[in-house]
MOPAC internal coordinates of N, CA, C and O (Angstrom, degrees):
PM7 1SCF
backbone

  N    0.0000 0     0.00 0     0.00 0    0    0    0
  C    1.4601 1     0.00 0     0.00 0    1    0    0
  C    1.5005 1   109.62 1     0.00 0    2    1    0
  O    1.2310 1   119.23 1   -50.84 1    3    2    1
  N    1.3026 1   119.07 1   129.16 1    3    2    1
  C    1.4095 1   124.79 1   178.10 1    5    3    2
  C    1.5852 1   109.84 1   -92.16 1    6    5    3
  O    1.2310 1   120.84 1   -47.96 1    7    6    5
  N    1.3412 1   116.00 1   132.04 1    7    6    5
  C    1.4470 1   124.14 1  -177.98 1    9    7    6
  C    1.5118 1   108.97 1  -120.59 1   10    9    7
  O    1.2310 1   119.05 1   -55.14 1   11   10    9
  N    1.3591 1   119.42 1   124.86 1   11   10    9
  C    1.4169 1   120.59 1   170.07 1   13   11   10
  C    1.5718 1   108.92 1   -93.71 1   14   13   11
  O    1.2310 1   121.69 1   -60.37 1   15   14   13
  N    1.2451 1   114.36 1   119.63 1   15   14   13
  C    1.4759 1   120.81 1  -176.70 1   17   15   14
  C    1.4503 1   111.87 1  -109.97 1   18   17   15
  O    1.2310 1   121.43 1   -64.94 1   19   18   17
  N    1.3667 1   114.86 1   115.06 1   19   18   17
  C    1.4930 1   118.87 1  -172.33 1   21   19   18
  C    1.5279 1   113.52 1   -82.80 1   22   21   19
  O    1.2310 1   119.34 1    -1.23 1   23   22   21
  N    1.2763 1   118.87 1   178.77 1   23   22   21
  C    1.4481 1   121.64 1  -178.48 1   25   23   22
  C    1.4879 1   114.20 1   -61.28 1   26   25   23
  O    1.2310 1   119.70 1   142.45 1   27   26   25
  N    1.3304 1   118.18 1   -37.55 1   27   26   25
  C    1.4511 1   120.26 1   179.17 1   29   27   26
  C    1.5436 1   112.40 1   -64.46 1   30   29   27
  O    1.2310 1   121.34 1   139.31 1   31   30   29
  N    1.2640 1   115.05 1   -40.69 1   31   30   29
  C    1.4902 1   119.74 1   170.35 1   33   31   30
  C    1.5159 1   122.74 1   -57.07 1   34   33   31
  O    1.2310 1   124.99 1   137.39 1   35   34   33
  N    1.4038 1   108.03 1   -42.61 1   35   34   33
  C    1.5062 1   117.09 1   177.74 1   37   35   34
  C    1.5323 1   110.03 1   -67.95 1   38   37   35
  O    1.2310 1   121.85 1   137.60 1   39   38   37
  N    1.4101 1   114.06 1   -42.40 1   39   38   37
  C    1.4662 1   119.13 1  -176.26 1   41   39   38
  C    1.5040 1   108.95 1   -69.34 1   42   41   39
  O    1.2310 1   119.96 1   141.58 1   43   42   41
  N    1.2661 1   117.68 1   -38.42 1   43   42   41
  C    1.5262 1   120.86 1   178.30 1   45   43   42
  C    1.5543 1   107.43 1   -64.10 1   46   45   43
  O    1.2310 1   119.62 1   133.34 1   47   46   45
  N    1.2786 1   118.34 1   -46.66 1   47   46   45
  C    1.4660 1   123.21 1   178.58 1   49   47   46
  C    1.5051 1   114.52 1   -59.04 1   50   49   47
  O    1.2310 1   122.22 1   128.23 1   51   50   49
  N    1.3293 1   113.36 1   -51.77 1   51   50   49
  C    1.5174 1   122.87 1  -175.67 1   53   51   50
  C    1.5207 1   111.54 1   -71.20 1   54   53   51
  O    1.2310 1   119.22 1   154.62 1   55   54   53
  N    1.2357 1   119.10 1   -25.38 1   55   54   53
  C    1.4992 1   118.76 1  -178.99 1   57   55   54
  C    1.4793 1   108.29 1  -101.77 1   58   57   55
  O    1.2310 1   118.18 1  -176.88 1   59   58   57
  N    1.2938 1   121.08 1     3.12 1   59   58   57
  C    1.5387 1   120.68 1   178.17 1   61   59   58
  C    1.5107 1   112.10 1    65.79 1   62   61   59
  O    1.2310 1   120.81 1  -143.38 1   63   62   61
  N    1.3227 1   116.05 1    36.62 1   63   62   61
  C    1.4491 1   118.30 1   178.01 1   65   63   62
  C    1.5018 1   113.33 1   -66.84 1   66   65   63
  O    1.2310 1   120.02 1    -2.71 1   67   66   65
  N    1.3400 1   117.56 1   177.29 1   67   66   65
  C    1.5185 1   122.13 1   179.59 1   69   67   66
  C    1.4807 1   117.37 1   -53.51 1   70   69   67
  O    1.2310 1   122.35 1   148.93 1   71   70   69
  N    1.3780 1   113.10 1   -31.07 1   71   70   69
  C    1.4992 1   116.22 1  -179.44 1   73   71   70
  C    1.5349 1   115.26 1  -102.89 1   74   73   71
  O    1.2310 1   121.48 1  -166.60 1   75   74   73
  N    1.3080 1   114.77 1    13.40 1   75   74   73
  C    1.4963 1   119.47 1  -177.80 1   77   75   74
  C    1.4924 1   112.00 1   -58.01 1   78   77   75
  O    1.2310 1   118.72 1   141.99 1   79   78   77
  N    1.3509 1   120.05 1   -38.01 1   79   78   77
  C    1.5147 1   121.92 1  -178.69 1   81   79   78
  C    1.5059 1   106.91 1   -65.27 1   82   81   79
  O    1.2310 1   119.27 1   142.86 1   83   82   81
  N    1.3336 1   119.00 1   -37.14 1   83   82   81
  C    1.4523 1   121.39 1   178.99 1   85   83   82
  C    1.5144 1   110.30 1   -59.71 1   86   85   83
  O    1.2310 1   119.96 1   129.36 1   87   86   85
  N    1.3149 1   117.68 1   -50.64 1   87   86   85
  C    1.4745 1   121.62 1  -178.77 1   89   87   86
  C    1.5185 1   108.63 1   -69.27 1   90   89   87
  O    1.2310 1   118.37 1   148.98 1   91   90   89
  N    1.2936 1   120.72 1   -31.02 1   91   90   89
  C    1.4956 1   122.86 1  -179.97 1   93   91   90
  C    1.5774 1   112.06 1   -59.41 1   94   93   91
  O    1.2310 1   120.87 1   149.61 1   95   94   93
  N    1.3423 1   115.95 1   -30.39 1   95   94   93
  C    1.4885 1   118.76 1  -179.32 1   97   95   94
  C    1.5824 1   109.71 1   -64.42 1   98   97   95
  O    1.2310 1   119.29 1   154.93 1   99   98   97
  N    1.2843 1   118.97 1   -25.07 1   99   98   97
  C    1.5507 1   120.72 1   179.41 1  101   99   98
  C    1.4413 1   112.51 1   -86.11 1  102  101   99
  O    1.2310 1   120.52 1   164.79 1  103  102  101
  N    1.4039 1   116.62 1   -15.21 1  103  102  101
  C    1.4727 1   118.05 1  -176.52 1  105  103  102
  C    1.4762 1   109.88 1   -93.09 1  106  105  103
  O    1.2310 1   118.33 1  -128.32 1  107  106  105
  N    1.2356 1   120.79 1    51.68 1  107  106  105
  C    1.4362 1   127.87 1   178.16 1  109  107  106
  C    1.4689 1   108.45 1  -112.47 1  110  109  107
  O    1.2310 1   119.99 1   -13.88 1  111  110  109
  N    1.3905 1   117.63 1   166.12 1  111  110  109
  C    1.4804 1   123.63 1  -175.37 1  113  111  110
  C    1.5194 1   106.55 1   -70.36 1  114  113  111
  O    1.2310 1   115.77 1   163.40 1  115  114  113
  N    1.2783 1   125.64 1   -16.60 1  115  114  113
  C    1.4498 1   125.16 1  -178.12 1  117  115  114
  C    1.6082 1   110.52 1   -77.53 1  118  117  115
  O    1.2310 1   120.53 1   167.95 1  119  118  117
  N    1.2737 1   116.59 1   -12.05 1  119  118  117
  C    1.4550 1   119.79 1  -179.34 1  121  119  118
  C    1.4973 1   114.35 1  -117.93 1  122  121  119
  O    1.2310 1   120.06 1   -38.97 1  123  122  121
  N    1.3040 1   117.50 1   141.03 1  123  122  121
  C    1.4913 1   122.23 1   177.16 1  125  123  122
  C    1.5200 1   104.53 1   -96.62 1  126  125  123
  O    1.2310 1   121.99 1   -60.17 1  127  126  125
  N    1.3566 1   113.79 1   119.83 1  127  126  125
  C    1.4501 1   116.15 1  -178.42 1  129  127  126
  C    1.4633 1   107.17 1   -96.16 1  130  129  127
  O    1.2310 1   121.86 1   -44.31 1  131  130  129
  N    1.3547 1   114.05 1   135.69 1  131  130  129
  C    1.4658 1   124.06 1   175.38 1  133  131  130
  C    1.4547 1   110.03 1  -112.22 1  134  133  131
  O    1.2310 1   120.04 1   -58.46 1  135  134  133
  N    1.3295 1   117.53 1   121.54 1  135  134  133
  C    1.5196 1   123.64 1  -179.42 1  137  135  134
  C    1.5278 1   110.89 1  -126.83 1  138  137  135
  O    1.2310 1   120.98 1   -71.91 1  139  138  137
  N    1.3828 1   115.73 1   108.09 1  139  138  137
  C    1.4524 1   114.75 1  -178.23 1  141  139  138
  C    1.5474 1   111.94 1   -66.55 1  142  141  139
  O    1.2310 1   120.64 1   -23.72 1  143  142  141
  N    1.3063 1   116.38 1   156.28 1  143  142  141
  C    1.3994 1   121.57 1  -178.51 1  145  143  142
  C    1.5422 1   116.32 1   -54.19 1  146  145  143
  O    1.2310 1   121.72 1   140.39 1  147  146  145
  N    1.3916 1   114.32 1   -39.61 1  147  146  145
  C    1.4501 1   118.61 1   176.84 1  149  147  146
  C    1.5041 1   115.90 1   -57.54 1  150  149  147
  O    1.2310 1   123.32 1   145.12 1  151  150  149
  N    1.4144 1   111.24 1   -34.88 1  151  150  149
  C    1.4689 1   119.63 1   177.75 1  153  151  150
  C    1.4810 1   108.75 1   -65.95 1  154  153  151
  O    1.2310 1   120.43 1   134.79 1  155  154  153
  N    1.3179 1   116.78 1   -45.21 1  155  154  153
  C    1.4988 1   116.86 1  -179.86 1  157  155  154
  C    1.5395 1   111.77 1   -62.09 1  158  157  155
  O    1.2310 1   120.42 1   147.71 1  159  158  157
  N    1.3094 1   116.81 1   -32.29 1  159  158  157
  C    1.4517 1   119.56 1   175.94 1  161  159  158
  C    1.4701 1   112.23 1   -68.60 1  162  161  159
  O    1.2310 1   120.37 1   134.04 1  163  162  161
  N    1.3648 1   116.90 1   -45.96 1  163  162  161
  C    1.4659 1   119.56 1   177.07 1  165  163  162
  C    1.5138 1   117.68 1   -60.66 1  166  165  163
  O    1.2310 1   122.75 1   143.79 1  167  166  165
  N    1.3489 1   112.34 1   -36.21 1  167  166  165
  C    1.4979 1   118.46 1   179.04 1  169  167  166
  C    1.5695 1   107.38 1   -70.86 1  170  169  167
  O    1.2310 1   120.37 1   139.32 1  171  170  169
  N    1.2982 1   116.89 1   -40.68 1  171  170  169
  C    1.4634 1   123.88 1   178.59 1  173  171  170
  C    1.4777 1   109.38 1   -60.37 1  174  173  171
  O    1.2310 1   119.24 1   133.28 1  175  174  173
  N    1.2933 1   119.06 1   -46.72 1  175  174  173
  C    1.5085 1   120.25 1   179.07 1  177  175  174
  C    1.4810 1   113.66 1   -66.07 1  178  177  175
  O    1.2310 1   120.71 1   143.17 1  179  178  177
  N    1.2738 1   116.24 1   -36.83 1  179  178  177
  C    1.5342 1   121.43 1   177.31 1  181  179  178
  C    1.5165 1   111.97 1   -65.61 1  182  181  179
  O    1.2310 1   119.86 1   133.19 1  183  182  181
  N    1.3561 1   117.87 1   -46.81 1  183  182  181
  C    1.4489 1   117.60 1  -177.19 1  185  183  182
  C    1.4790 1   116.75 1   -79.54 1  186  185  183
  O    1.2310 1   121.37 1   165.34 1  187  186  185
  N    1.3358 1   114.98 1   -14.66 1  187  186  185
  C    1.4655 1   119.74 1   177.17 1  189  187  186
  C    1.5664 1   111.87 1   -97.71 1  190  189  187
  O    1.2310 1   121.57 1   177.06 1  191  190  189
  N    1.3136 1   114.60 1    -2.94 1  191  190  189
  C    1.4679 1   121.37 1  -177.61 1  193  191  190
  C    1.5297 1   109.92 1   -68.28 1  194  193  191
  O    1.2310 1   120.43 1   -48.13 1  195  194  193
  N    1.3106 1   116.78 1   131.87 1  195  194  193
  C    1.4955 1   119.12 1   174.92 1  197  195  194
  C    1.5188 1   109.62 1   -83.87 1  198  197  195
  O    1.2310 1   121.59 1   -39.52 1  199  198  197
  N    1.2840 1   114.56 1   140.48 1  199  198  197
  C    1.4750 1   117.41 1   178.77 1  201  199  198
  C    1.5318 1   106.94 1   -80.35 1  202  201  199
  O    1.2310 1   119.16 1   -31.23 1  203  202  201
  N    1.2623 1   119.21 1   148.77 1  203  202  201
  C    1.4645 1   124.87 1  -177.55 1  205  203  202
  C    1.5502 1   106.04 1  -116.08 1  206  205  203
  O    1.2310 1   120.14 1   -60.56 1  207  206  205
  N    1.2502 1   117.34 1   119.44 1  207  206  205
  C    1.5234 1   120.09 1   177.85 1  209  207  206
  C    1.4364 1   109.45 1   -97.63 1  210  209  207
  O    1.2310 1   120.10 1   180.00 1  211  210  209

């Protein structure tokens, strides 16, 4: 089965958000993950963003 995982799914999973376990079920060897280039860019921008206090 092919799964398209968008930026919100990756960010939720990588940051350990409340829905991370739900996304983790799709990140198994039985699924083929499709991630568009723009999603990679969005995730990169989010995780490299500095928090402003």
